[in-house]
MARKE-306304 format. One record per residue (C-alpha): residue number from 1; residue in three letters; x, z, y. Coordinates in steps of 0.02 Angstrom, whole numbers, plus 50000, padded with zeros to 5 digits. Layout:
// MARKE-306304
<nr:NUM | rest:Ala | c1:X | c3:Z | c2:Y>
...
END
This chain:
// MARKE-306304
<nr:1 | rest:Met | c1:52479 | c3:47774 | c2:49490>
<nr:2 | rest:Ser | c1:52468 | c3:47794 | c2:49311>
<nr:3 | rest:Arg | c1:52442 | c3:47635 | c2:49202>
<nr:4 | rest:Asp | c1:52270 | c3:47694 | c2:49138>
<nr:5 | rest:Arg | c1:52216 | c3:47728 | c2:49317>
<nr:6 | rest:Ala | c1:52263 | c3:47564 | c2:49369>
<nr:7 | rest:Leu | c1:52159 | c3:47496 | c2:49212>
<nr:8 | rest:Arg | c1:52019 | c3:47598 | c2:49258>
<nr:9 | rest:Glu | c1:52014 | c3:47522 | c2:49443>
<nr:10 | rest:Asn | c1:52035 | c3:47342 | c2:49381>
<nr:11 | rest:Leu | c1:51883 | c3:47375 | c2:49266>
<nr:12 | rest:Val | c1:51772 | c3:47437 | c2:49397>
<nr:13 | rest:Ser | c1:51827 | c3:47286 | c2:49504>
<nr:14 | rest:Tyr | c1:51778 | c3:47165 | c2:49366>
<nr:15 | rest:Leu | c1:51617 | c3:47243 | c2:49334>
<nr:16 | rest:Arg | c1:51569 | c3:47241 | c2:49529>
<nr:17 | rest:Arg | c1:51631 | c3:47056 | c2:49523>
<nr:18 | rest:Val | c1:51526 | c3:47004 | c2:49382>
<nr:19 | rest:Gly | c1:51368 | c3:47090 | c2:49446>
<nr:20 | rest:Ser | c1:51356 | c3:47239 | c2:49313>
<nr:21 | rest:Leu | c1:51401 | c3:47377 | c2:49428>
<nr:22 | rest:His | c1:51331 | c3:47405 | c2:49605>
<nr:23 | rest:Asp | c1:51305 | c3:47604 | c2:49621>
<nr:24 | rest:Ser | c1:51454 | c3:47685 | c2:49703>
<nr:25 | rest:Thr | c1:51417 | c3:47848 | c2:49617>
<nr:26 | rest:Val | c1:51420 | c3:47767 | c2:49440>
<nr:27 | rest:Ala | c1:51578 | c3:47674 | c2:49494>
<nr:28 | rest:Gln | c1:51649 | c3:47832 | c2:49536>
<nr:29 | rest:Ala | c1:51610 | c3:47904 | c2:49355>
<nr:30 | rest:Phe | c1:51707 | c3:47754 | c2:49286>
<nr:31 | rest:Leu | c1:51855 | c3:47800 | c2:49387>
<nr:32 | rest:Asp | c1:51852 | c3:47978 | c2:49341>
<nr:33 | rest:Val | c1:51820 | c3:47967 | c2:49158>
<nr:34 | rest:Pro | c1:51957 | c3:47879 | c2:49057>
<nr:35 | rest:Arg | c1:51895 | c3:47769 | c2:48910>
<nr:36 | rest:His | c1:52052 | c3:47763 | c2:48810>
<nr:37 | rest:Pro | c1:52040 | c3:47934 | c2:48728>
<nr:38 | rest:Phe | c1:51877 | c3:47894 | c2:48658>
<nr:39 | rest:Ile | c1:51950 | c3:47748 | c2:48562>
<nr:40 | rest:Pro | c1:52106 | c3:47797 | c2:48469>
<nr:41 | rest:Gly | c1:52199 | c3:47672 | c2:48373>
<nr:42 | rest:Val | c1:52182 | c3:47525 | c2:48507>
<nr:43 | rest:Ser | c1:52307 | c3:47479 | c2:48645>
<nr:44 | rest:Leu | c1:52274 | c3:47543 | c2:48824>
<nr:45 | rest:Glu | c1:52236 | c3:47377 | c2:48884>
<nr:46 | rest:Thr | c1:52106 | c3:47345 | c2:48746>
<nr:47 | rest:Ala | c1:52023 | c3:47502 | c2:48793>
<nr:48 | rest:Tyr | c1:51983 | c3:47448 | c2:48964>
<nr:49 | rest:Glu | c1:51913 | c3:47273 | c2:48921>
<nr:50 | rest:Asp | c1:51736 | c3:47234 | c2:48953>
<nr:51 | rest:Arg | c1:51682 | c3:47237 | c2:48766>
<nr:52 | rest:Ala | c1:51604 | c3:47340 | c2:48637>
<nr:53 | rest:Leu | c1:51717 | c3:47406 | c2:48508>
<nr:54 | rest:Ala | c1:51677 | c3:47469 | c2:48331>
<nr:55 | rest:Ile | c1:51729 | c3:47652 | c2:48301>
<nr:56 | rest:Lys | c1:51649 | c3:47680 | c2:48131>
<nr:57 | rest:Glu | c1:51598 | c3:47557 | c2:47970>
<nr:58 | rest:His | c1:51522 | c3:47588 | c2:47809>
<nr:59 | rest:Asp | c1:51541 | c3:47473 | c2:47659>
<nr:60 | rest:Gly | c1:51603 | c3:47338 | c2:47791>
<nr:61 | rest:Thr | c1:51453 | c3:47367 | c2:47914>
<nr:62 | rest:Val | c1:51486 | c3:47429 | c2:48079>
<nr:63 | rest:Ile | c1:51376 | c3:47598 | c2:48094>
<nr:64 | rest:Ser | c1:51426 | c3:47651 | c2:48262>
<nr:65 | rest:Ser | c1:51523 | c3:47571 | c2:48410>
<nr:66 | rest:Ile | c1:51571 | c3:47603 | c2:48583>
<nr:67 | rest:Ser | c1:51457 | c3:47511 | c2:48698>
<nr:68 | rest:Gln | c1:51528 | c3:47366 | c2:48822>
<nr:69 | rest:Pro | c1:51567 | c3:47444 | c2:48989>
<nr:70 | rest:Gly | c1:51458 | c3:47319 | c2:49091>
<nr:71 | rest:Met | c1:51305 | c3:47359 | c2:48980>
<nr:72 | rest:Ile | c1:51353 | c3:47559 | c2:48999>
<nr:73 | rest:Ala | c1:51350 | c3:47526 | c2:49191>
<nr:74 | rest:Gln | c1:51190 | c3:47438 | c2:49196>
<nr:75 | rest:Met | c1:51096 | c3:47567 | c2:49084>
<nr:76 | rest:Leu | c1:51170 | c3:47709 | c2:49192>
<nr:77 | rest:Glu | c1:51113 | c3:47626 | c2:49350>
<nr:78 | rest:Leu | c1:50926 | c3:47607 | c2:49276>
<nr:79 | rest:Leu | c1:50936 | c3:47796 | c2:49228>
<nr:80 | rest:Ser | c1:50983 | c3:47850 | c2:49408>
<nr:81 | rest:Val | c1:51067 | c3:48013 | c2:49370>
<nr:82 | rest:Arg | c1:51064 | c3:48141 | c2:49495>
<nr:83 | rest:Pro | c1:51172 | c3:48309 | c2:49518>
<nr:84 | rest:Gly | c1:51102 | c3:48444 | c2:49422>
<nr:85 | rest:Ala | c1:50999 | c3:48330 | c2:49304>
<nr:86 | rest:Arg | c1:50964 | c3:48386 | c2:49109>
<nr:87 | rest:Ile | c1:51001 | c3:48246 | c2:49015>
<nr:88 | rest:Leu | c1:50956 | c3:48198 | c2:48833>
<nr:89 | rest:Glu | c1:51069 | c3:48070 | c2:48741>
<nr:90 | rest:Ile | c1:51027 | c3:47979 | c2:48579>
<nr:91 | rest:Gly | c1:51177 | c3:47940 | c2:48488>
<nr:92 | rest:Thr | c1:51339 | c3:48025 | c2:48543>
<nr:93 | rest:Gly | c1:51453 | c3:47889 | c2:48447>
<nr:94 | rest:Ser | c1:51627 | c3:47898 | c2:48537>
<nr:95 | rest:Gly | c1:51572 | c3:48032 | c2:48663>
<nr:96 | rest:Tyr | c1:51611 | c3:47909 | c2:48816>
<nr:97 | rest:Asn | c1:51450 | c3:47884 | c2:48876>
<nr:98 | rest:Ala | c1:51410 | c3:48078 | c2:48866>
<nr:99 | rest:Ala | c1:51558 | c3:48104 | c2:48969>
<nr:100 | rest:Leu | c1:51498 | c3:47987 | c2:49102>
<nr:101 | rest:Leu | c1:51338 | c3:48067 | c2:49108>
<nr:102 | rest:Ala | c1:51404 | c3:48236 | c2:49127>
<nr:103 | rest:Thr | c1:51517 | c3:48176 | c2:49258>
<nr:104 | rest:Leu | c1:51360 | c3:48101 | c2:49349>
<nr:105 | rest:Ala | c1:51257 | c3:48261 | c2:49328>
<nr:106 | rest:Gly | c1:51390 | c3:48385 | c2:49393>
<nr:107 | rest:Ala | c1:51427 | c3:48552 | c2:49358>
<nr:108 | rest:Ser | c1:51250 | c3:48605 | c2:49384>
<nr:109 | rest:Gly | c1:51181 | c3:48474 | c2:49267>
<nr:110 | rest:Ser | c1:51200 | c3:48471 | c2:49072>
<nr:111 | rest:Val | c1:51190 | c3:48345 | c2:48922>
<nr:112 | rest:Val | c1:51120 | c3:48365 | c2:48755>
<nr:113 | rest:Ser | c1:51195 | c3:48234 | c2:48636>
<nr:114 | rest:Ile | c1:51117 | c3:48202 | c2:48468>
<nr:115 | rest:Glu | c1:51225 | c3:48122 | c2:48338>
<nr:116 | rest:Leu | c1:51179 | c3:48082 | c2:48153>
<nr:117 | rest:Glu | c1:51374 | c3:48067 | c2:48084>
<nr:118 | rest:Glu | c1:51449 | c3:48236 | c2:48066>
<nr:119 | rest:Asp | c1:51624 | c3:48167 | c2:48088>
<nr:120 | rest:Leu | c1:51589 | c3:48091 | c2:48257>
<nr:121 | rest:Ala | c1:51499 | c3:48237 | c2:48320>
<nr:122 | rest:Ala | c1:51640 | c3:48351 | c2:48277>
<nr:123 | rest:Gly | c1:51767 | c3:48220 | c2:48345>
<nr:124 | rest:Ala | c1:51654 | c3:48220 | c2:48509>
<nr:125 | rest:Arg | c1:51649 | c3:48399 | c2:48532>
<nr:126 | rest:Ala | c1:51850 | c3:48422 | c2:48507>
<nr:127 | rest:Leu | c1:51872 | c3:48290 | c2:48632>
<nr:128 | rest:Phe | c1:51761 | c3:48357 | c2:48764>
<nr:129 | rest:Ser | c1:51845 | c3:48530 | c2:48745>
<nr:130 | rest:Glu | c1:52011 | c3:48440 | c2:48776>
<nr:131 | rest:Leu | c1:51960 | c3:48356 | c2:48928>
<nr:132 | rest:Gly | c1:51854 | c3:48494 | c2:49007>
<nr:133 | rest:Phe | c1:51686 | c3:48455 | c2:48982>
<nr:134 | rest:Ala | c1:51589 | c3:48622 | c2:48975>
<nr:135 | rest:Asn | c1:51414 | c3:48547 | c2:49000>
<nr:136 | rest:Ile | c1:51393 | c3:48444 | c2:48855>
<nr:137 | rest:Asp | c1:51311 | c3:48505 | c2:48685>
<nr:138 | rest:Val | c1:51332 | c3:48390 | c2:48550>
<nr:139 | rest:Arg | c1:51203 | c3:48424 | c2:48408>
<nr:140 | rest:Arg | c1:51215 | c3:48344 | c2:48238>
<nr:141 | rest:Gly | c1:51048 | c3:48283 | c2:48166>
<nr:142 | rest:Asp | c1:50914 | c3:48150 | c2:48141>
<nr:143 | rest:Ala | c1:50876 | c3:48101 | c2:48316>
<nr:144 | rest:Gln | c1:50692 | c3:48047 | c2:48264>
<nr:145 | rest:Thr | c1:50649 | c3:48217 | c2:48195>
<nr:146 | rest:Ile | c1:50772 | c3:48349 | c2:48270>
<nr:147 | rest:Ala | c1:50687 | c3:48501 | c2:48355>
<nr:148 | rest:Leu | c1:50718 | c3:48490 | c2:48538>
<nr:149 | rest:Asp | c1:50685 | c3:48610 | c2:48672>
<nr:150 | rest:Gly | c1:50583 | c3:48496 | c2:48816>
<nr:151 | rest:Asn | c1:50577 | c3:48456 | c2:49002>
<nr:152 | rest:Phe | c1:50733 | c3:48333 | c2:49009>
<nr:153 | rest:Asp | c1:50730 | c3:48236 | c2:49161>
<nr:154 | rest:Arg | c1:50828 | c3:48104 | c2:49096>
<nr:155 | rest:Met | c1:50847 | c3:48029 | c2:48940>
<nr:156 | rest:Ile | c1:50957 | c3:47884 | c2:48858>
<nr:157 | rest:Ala | c1:50976 | c3:47801 | c2:48692>
<nr:158 | rest:Thr | c1:51135 | c3:47718 | c2:48637>
<nr:159 | rest:Val | c1:51057 | c3:47642 | c2:48493>
<nr:160 | rest:Arg | c1:50909 | c3:47515 | c2:48472>
<nr:161 | rest:Ala | c1:50744 | c3:47590 | c2:48434>
<nr:162 | rest:Asp | c1:50575 | c3:47509 | c2:48373>
<nr:163 | rest:Asp | c1:50474 | c3:47666 | c2:48428>
<nr:164 | rest:Ile | c1:50475 | c3:47807 | c2:48535>
<nr:165 | rest:Pro | c1:50473 | c3:47958 | c2:48414>
<nr:166 | rest:Asp | c1:50347 | c3:48118 | c2:48442>
<nr:167 | rest:Val | c1:50511 | c3:48219 | c2:48476>
<nr:168 | rest:Trp | c1:50566 | c3:48109 | c2:48609>
<nr:169 | rest:Trp | c1:50388 | c3:48119 | c2:48698>
<nr:170 | rest:Asp | c1:50388 | c3:48308 | c2:48673>
<nr:171 | rest:Ala | c1:50567 | c3:48321 | c2:48758>
<nr:172 | rest:Leu | c1:50519 | c3:48226 | c2:48913>
<nr:173 | rest:Ala | c1:50475 | c3:48308 | c2:49067>
<nr:174 | rest:Asp | c1:50323 | c3:48226 | c2:49169>
<nr:175 | rest:Asp | c1:50414 | c3:48097 | c2:49303>
<nr:176 | rest:Ala | c1:50564 | c3:48096 | c2:49184>
<nr:177 | rest:Arg | c1:50646 | c3:47928 | c2:49160>
<nr:178 | rest:Ile | c1:50697 | c3:47860 | c2:48983>
<nr:179 | rest:Val | c1:50807 | c3:47703 | c2:48955>
<nr:180 | rest:Val | c1:50809 | c3:47640 | c2:48784>
<nr:181 | rest:Pro | c1:50864 | c3:47480 | c2:48693>
<nr:182 | rest:Leu | c1:50696 | c3:47437 | c2:48620>
<nr:183 | rest:Asp | c1:50633 | c3:47308 | c2:48499>
<nr:184 | rest:Ile | c1:50449 | c3:47317 | c2:48461>
<nr:185 | rest:Ala | c1:50450 | c3:47136 | c2:48382>
<nr:186 | rest:Tyr | c1:50384 | c3:47052 | c2:48524>
<nr:187 | rest:Gly | c1:50474 | c3:46993 | c2:48673>
<nr:188 | rest:Gly | c1:50649 | c3:47030 | c2:48602>
<nr:189 | rest:Glu | c1:50772 | c3:47154 | c2:48611>
<nr:190 | rest:Arg | c1:50783 | c3:47222 | c2:48776>
<nr:191 | rest:Val | c1:50833 | c3:47378 | c2:48875>
<nr:192 | rest:Val | c1:50690 | c3:47464 | c2:48947>
<nr:193 | rest:Ala | c1:50678 | c3:47588 | c2:49094>
<nr:194 | rest:Phe | c1:50532 | c3:47691 | c2:49084>
<nr:195 | rest:Thr | c1:50469 | c3:47824 | c2:49194>
<nr:196 | rest:Arg | c1:50337 | c3:47950 | c2:49133>
<nr:197 | rest:Arg | c1:50179 | c3:47977 | c2:49225>
<nr:198 | rest:Gly | c1:50070 | c3:48098 | c2:49119>
<nr:199 | rest:Asn | c1:50044 | c3:48039 | c2:48944>
<nr:200 | rest:Arg | c1:50110 | c3:47865 | c2:48996>
<nr:201 | rest:Leu | c1:50277 | c3:47783 | c2:48995>
<nr:202 | rest:His | c1:50278 | c3:47642 | c2:49133>
<nr:203 | rest:Ala | c1:50422 | c3:47515 | c2:49116>
<nr:204 | rest:Thr | c1:50518 | c3:47484 | c2:49284>
<nr:205 | rest:Gln | c1:50631 | c3:47358 | c2:49223>
<nr:206 | rest:Thr | c1:50700 | c3:47269 | c2:49073>
<nr:207 | rest:Gln | c1:50837 | c3:47166 | c2:49026>
<nr:208 | rest:Ala | c1:50905 | c3:47082 | c2:48862>
<nr:209 | rest:Cys | c1:51029 | c3:47176 | c2:48766>
<nr:210 | rest:Ser | c1:51105 | c3:47203 | c2:48579>
<nr:211 | rest:Phe | c1:51132 | c3:47370 | c2:48500>
<nr:212 | rest:Ile | c1:51156 | c3:47447 | c2:48332>
<nr:213 | rest:Gly | c1:50989 | c3:47496 | c2:48259>
<nr:214 | rest:Ile | c1:50949 | c3:47681 | c2:48258>
<nr:215 | rest:Arg | c1:50965 | c3:47762 | c2:48084>
<nr:216 | rest:Ser | c1:50863 | c3:47898 | c2:48000>
<nr:217 | rest:Gly | c1:50834 | c3:47989 | c2:47841>
<nr:218 | rest:Lys | c1:50654 | c3:47943 | c2:47852>
<nr:219 | rest:Glu | c1:50583 | c3:47770 | c2:47782>
<nr:220 | rest:Lys | c1:50556 | c3:47645 | c2:47912>
<nr:221 | rest:Leu | c1:50373 | c3:47612 | c2:47945>
<nr:222 | rest:His | c1:50309 | c3:47456 | c2:48012>
<nr:223 | rest:Gly | c1:50165 | c3:47427 | c2:48141>
<nr:224 | rest:Asp | c1:50062 | c3:47295 | c2:48190>
<nr:225 | rest:Ile | c1:50034 | c3:47166 | c2:48336>
<nr:226 | rest:Phe | c1:49873 | c3:47137 | c2:48413>
<nr:227 | rest:Phe | c1:49847 | c3:46984 | c2:48525>
<nr:228 | rest:Arg | c1:49700 | c3:47030 | c2:48657>
<nr:229 | rest:Asn | c1:49747 | c3:46863 | c2:48738>
<nr:230 | rest:Thr | c1:49716 | c3:46751 | c2:48591>
<nr:231 | rest:Ala | c1:49811 | c3:46595 | c2:48682>
<nr:232 | rest:Leu | c1:49982 | c3:46693 | c2:48666>
<nr:233 | rest:Arg | c1:49951 | c3:46716 | c2:48469>
<nr:234 | rest:Tyr | c1:50003 | c3:46524 | c2:48461>
<nr:235 | rest:Ala | c1:50120 | c3:46524 | c2:48613>
<nr:236 | rest:Pro | c1:50315 | c3:46541 | c2:48588>
<nr:237 | rest:Glu | c1:50352 | c3:46717 | c2:48610>
<nr:238 | rest:Pro | c1:50444 | c3:46764 | c2:48767>
<nr:239 | rest:Gly | c1:50631 | c3:46789 | c2:48759>
<nr:240 | rest:Ala | c1:50715 | c3:46954 | c2:48802>
<nr:241 | rest:Arg | c1:50752 | c3:46887 | c2:48987>
<nr:242 | rest:Ala | c1:50583 | c3:46852 | c2:49019>
<nr:243 | rest:Pro | c1:50493 | c3:46986 | c2:49126>
<nr:244 | rest:Leu | c1:50368 | c3:47082 | c2:49037>
<nr:245 | rest:Gln | c1:50257 | c3:47222 | c2:49095>
<nr:246 | rest:Ile | c1:50256 | c3:47364 | c2:48966>
<nr:247 | rest:Val | c1:50161 | c3:47531 | c2:48962>
<nr:248 | rest:Ala | c1:50188 | c3:47651 | c2:48808>
<nr:249 | rest:Met | c1:50071 | c3:47788 | c2:48754>
<nr:250 | rest:Arg | c1:50072 | c3:47915 | c2:48610>
<nr:251 | rest:Arg | c1:49948 | c3:47848 | c2:48479>
<nr:252 | rest:Arg | c1:49864 | c3:48023 | c2:48476>
<nr:253 | rest:Asp | c1:49824 | c3:48012 | c2:48660>
<nr:254 | rest:Val | c1:49753 | c3:47819 | c2:48656>
<nr:255 | rest:Arg | c1:49589 | c3:47779 | c2:48733>
<nr:256 | rest:Pro | c1:49507 | c3:47617 | c2:48747>
<nr:257 | rest:Glu | c1:49533 | c3:47583 | c2:48925>
<nr:258 | rest:Phe | c1:49715 | c3:47593 | c2:48888>
<nr:259 | rest:Leu | c1:49712 | c3:47423 | c2:48807>
<nr:260 | rest:Glu | c1:49582 | c3:47336 | c2:48924>
<nr:261 | rest:His | c1:49709 | c3:47249 | c2:49019>
<nr:262 | rest:Ala | c1:49860 | c3:47207 | c2:48897>
<nr:263 | rest:Asp | c1:49894 | c3:47044 | c2:48835>
<nr:264 | rest:Val | c1:49973 | c3:47097 | c2:48676>
<nr:265 | rest:Val | c1:49969 | c3:47281 | c2:48594>
<nr:266 | rest:Val | c1:50099 | c3:47327 | c2:48475>
<nr:267 | rest:Ala | c1:50062 | c3:47478 | c2:48376>
<nr:268 | rest:Arg | c1:50195 | c3:47571 | c2:48309>
<nr:269 | rest:Pro | c1:50194 | c3:47739 | c2:48195>
<nr:270 | rest:His | c1:50205 | c3:47852 | c2:48350>
<nr:271 | rest:Thr | c1:50177 | c3:47747 | c2:48505>
<nr:272 | rest:Leu | c1:50072 | c3:47603 | c2:48566>
<nr:273 | rest:Phe | c1:50134 | c3:47474 | c2:48674>
<nr:274 | rest:Ala | c1:50019 | c3:47383 | c2:48791>
<nr:275 | rest:Val | c1:50117 | c3:47220 | c2:48855>
<nr:276 | rest:Ser | c1:50058 | c3:47111 | c2:48992>
<nr:277 | rest:Val | c1:50137 | c3:46927 | c2:49005>
<nr:278 | rest:Pro | c1:50154 | c3:46865 | c2:49173>
<nr:279 | rest:Ser | c1:50107 | c3:46677 | c2:49174>
<nr:280 | rest:Gln | c1:50294 | c3:46624 | c2:49216>
<nr:281 | rest:Ser | c1:50350 | c3:46719 | c2:49071>
<nr:282 | rest:Arg | c1:50248 | c3:46629 | c2:48941>
<nr:283 | rest:Gly | c1:50371 | c3:46526 | c2:48839>
<nr:284 | rest:Met | c1:50530 | c3:46583 | c2:48927>
<nr:285 | rest:Arg | c1:50681 | c3:46611 | c2:48816>
END
């Protein structure tokens, strides 16, 4: 057995042991896709540790990283990719996550991956060609404004967002699943798994996380927070580990009844998030 194969098996065993990995299909993808080619310049042992690693910096600030395997595993399980899936990825980065997605989708599936940095996009394309991934299309552009053909049934973001841009809404098929690290300025930064039902996104699960924020050529716009349950205005904000019920709707589609049962409404430029706070979540950090 090769050294990198043994390290992949050790990583999968570790992720299972600590509770980050449960799904056998995702586990097999971790065994099939080597991680070290996506992180040149580090030792083989370091490449298979359960930690995030910087892959690009600018003026001393990390602007792109390869995510911690444990977090990748959890997000892939939330995404629930099936063979033949048509997947949109926001943030190619090293390309490792796209390779895992392509493996899960199989030869009948496809991955479109969006990357802002030209050198990262070019490097990922070259590596996919070298490793034999023919079903990954890397496109360079601003993921919040790039033109996309629609009807993706799975979408995943590898960067933190504070909104669901219109181009993402347009790209999602009905019943599509989207997994995104989200910070809407209420409830902490958390990975949220949404399922699309008509013109709404219903959160099925959330968990705490920490990601590099999405970058865009557009000026960042801020939204507003409205407390329909006025007691929550003065209560401690729930932490990222506290359970919340979240429903998202594009602003142009919102009707008053959408807001009737929400405790907190967060208005972003493209999307309104209706948040319900279960009693056991109030004050949880």
